[in-house]
C-alpha positions in Angstrom: 0.0 0.0 0.0 2.9 2.4 0.7 4.2 1.7 -2.7 1.0 3.1 -4.4 1.1 6.2 -2.3 4.8 6.8 -3.0 4.5 6.8 -6.8 2.0 9.6 -7.0 4.0 11.6 -4.5 7.1 11.2 -6.5 5.3 12.5 -9.7 4.1 15.5 -7.7 7.5 16.2 -6.3 9.1 16.0 -9.8 6.4 18.4 -11.2 7.0 20.9 -8.4 10.7 20.7 -9.0 10.3 21.4 -12.7 8.1 24.5 -11.9 10.5 25.9 -9.3 13.3 26.4 -11.9 11.6 29.6 -13.1 12.1 28.9 -16.8 9.7 30.6 -19.2 7.2 28.2 -20.8 8.1 27.2 -24.3 6.8 29.4 -27.1 3.6 28.0 -28.7 4.1 26.4 -32.1 3.1 28.7 -35.0 -0.4 28.0 -36.3 -0.5 27.1 -39.9 -3.9 27.3 -41.5 -4.2 25.6 -44.9 -7.0 26.7 -47.2 -9.8 24.2 -47.4 -9.5 21.6 -50.1 -11.0 23.0 -53.4 -10.8 26.6 -52.1 -10.2 29.1 -54.9 -6.9 30.8 -55.1 -7.5 34.5 -55.1 -5.6 35.9 -58.0 -6.3 37.2 -61.5 -9.6 38.5 -62.6 -12.6 37.8 -60.3 -15.4 38.4 -62.8 -16.2 37.9 -66.5 -16.0 41.7 -66.9 -12.5 41.7 -65.4 -11.5 38.7 -67.5 -12.6 40.6 -70.7 -10.6 43.6 -69.5 -7.4 41.6 -68.9 -7.9 39.8 -72.2 -8.3 43.1 -74.1 -4.9 44.1 -72.7 -3.3 41.1 -74.2 -5.2 41.6 -77.5 -3.8 45.2 -77.5 -0.2 43.8 -77.3 -0.5 41.0 -79.9 1.6 43.0 -82.4 4.5 42.8 -79.9 4.1 39.0 -79.3 5.7 36.2 -81.3 3.0 34.5 -83.4 2.9 30.8 -84.3 0.1 29.7 -86.7 -1.1 26.2 -87.2 -3.9 23.8 -88.2 -5.6 20.9 -86.6 -8.0 18.5 -88.2 -10.4 16.3 -86.2 -13.1 14.3 -87.9 -15.1 16.7 -90.1 -13.9 19.9 -88.4 -10.9 21.9 -89.6 -9.3 24.2 -87.1 -6.8 27.0 -87.7 -5.1 28.7 -84.7 -2.7 31.4 -83.9 -0.6 31.2 -80.7 1.1 34.3 -79.2 4.1 34.1 -77.0 5.8 36.7 -74.8 9.3 35.3 -74.7 8.7 31.6 -73.9 5.4 32.1 -72.2 2.2 31.4 -74.1 -0.1 34.3 -73.6 -3.0 33.9 -76.1 -4.4 31.3 -78.5 -7.1 32.3 -81.1 -8.8 29.3 -82.6 -11.3 29.2 -85.5 -13.1 25.9 -86.4 -15.2 25.3 -89.5 -17.9 22.7 -89.3 -18.6 22.6 -93.0 -22.1 23.6 -93.9 -23.1 23.4 -90.2 -21.3 26.6 -89.1 -18.2 27.8 -87.3 -16.7 28.3 -83.9 -14.3 30.7 -82.4 -12.4 30.1 -79.2 -10.0 32.5 -77.4 -7.7 31.5 -74.6 -5.8 34.1 -72.5 -2.9 33.1 -70.2 -1.0 35.0 -67.5 2.7 35.8 -67.7 3.5 32.3 -66.4 1.4 30.6 -69.1 -1.6 29.7 -66.9 -5.1 30.1 -68.4 -7.1 32.8 -66.7 -9.9 33.6 -69.3 -11.6 31.5 -72.0 -14.2 32.8 -74.5 -16.0 30.6 -77.0 -18.7 31.4 -79.6 -20.3 28.9 -81.9 -22.7 29.7 -84.8 -24.5 26.8 -86.2 -27.0 26.7 -89.0 -30.3 24.9 -88.2 -32.5 24.1 -91.2 -36.1 25.1 -90.4 -39.2 25.6 -92.6 -38.1 29.2 -93.4 -34.5 28.2 -94.3 -31.3 28.7 -92.3 -31.7 30.2 -88.8 -28.7 31.0 -86.6 -28.3 28.7 -83.6 -25.5 29.8 -81.3 -23.8 29.6 -78.0 -21.3 31.6 -76.1 -19.2 30.8 -73.0 -17.0 33.0 -70.9 -15.0 31.3 -68.1 -12.6 33.0 -65.6 -10.1 30.7 -63.9 -7.8 31.1 -60.9 -4.2 29.9 -61.1 -5.1 26.5 -59.8 -7.6 25.9 -62.7 -10.7 26.5 -60.6 -13.6 28.4 -62.1 -14.0 31.9 -60.5 -16.8 33.3 -62.7 -18.6 32.2 -65.8 -21.4 33.1 -68.2 -23.0 30.7 -70.7 -25.7 31.5 -73.2 -27.5 29.1 -75.6 -29.5 30.8 -78.4 -29.3 34.1 -76.4 -30.6 32.6 -73.1 -28.6 32.2 -70.0 -27.9 28.5 -69.2 -25.8 26.5 -66.7 -22.1 26.0 -67.3 -21.3 22.3 -67.3 -18.3 20.5 -66.0 -17.8 19.2 -69.5 -17.5 22.8 -70.8 -14.7 23.5 -68.4 -12.9 20.2 -69.0 -13.3 20.7 -72.7 -11.7 24.1 -72.7 -8.8 23.0 -70.6 -8.2 19.8 -72.7 -8.5 21.8 -76.0 -6.0 24.3 -74.8 -3.6 21.5 -74.0 -3.9 20.1 -77.5 -3.5 23.6 -79.0 -0.5 24.3 -76.8 1.2 21.1 -77.9 0.5 21.8 -81.6 1.8 25.4 -81.2 5.0 24.3 -79.4 5.6 21.7 -82.1 5.1 24.4 -84.8 7.4 26.8 -82.9 10.4 24.5 -83.1 13.0 25.3 -85.7 12.9 22.9 -88.7 
């Protein structure tokens, strides 16, 4: 029984001895707060209007950028593109796709000074045969991205009416830019 009483008493004596040394308590560890998973990185334009503004700045500088032109053919569609570089950084890609008698599409990709997409704009005009002849059928998409590739803002219209931006719209824009970047870099190599 004495043994059980001695053990707690020894712990208490050791604790009191440690406190009597008058040492300051250790500094607390710095608190590091990570952003939540999937949180948007706050950078670049925050709205479609700001994306348009920043894209217009790049458009205004196109004459000072190095231009690489190329073509891509996929199925029945034929695409021509122009890629614009500031040094080695891709800053803008202008793509025009013909769908034969079905219409045409224009896509514009704008990238920051590190080559990361911040704004995408697409317009498609398709002819739809109706009783009265050809009537335009179109869509437009504007997407603003942060530097992590997350959507910050968007607008999508189908036949002039607002509609929901789909994940496939975002994935398609990013994938297409990847293919165009690869084609532009291949075309930019000396032959």
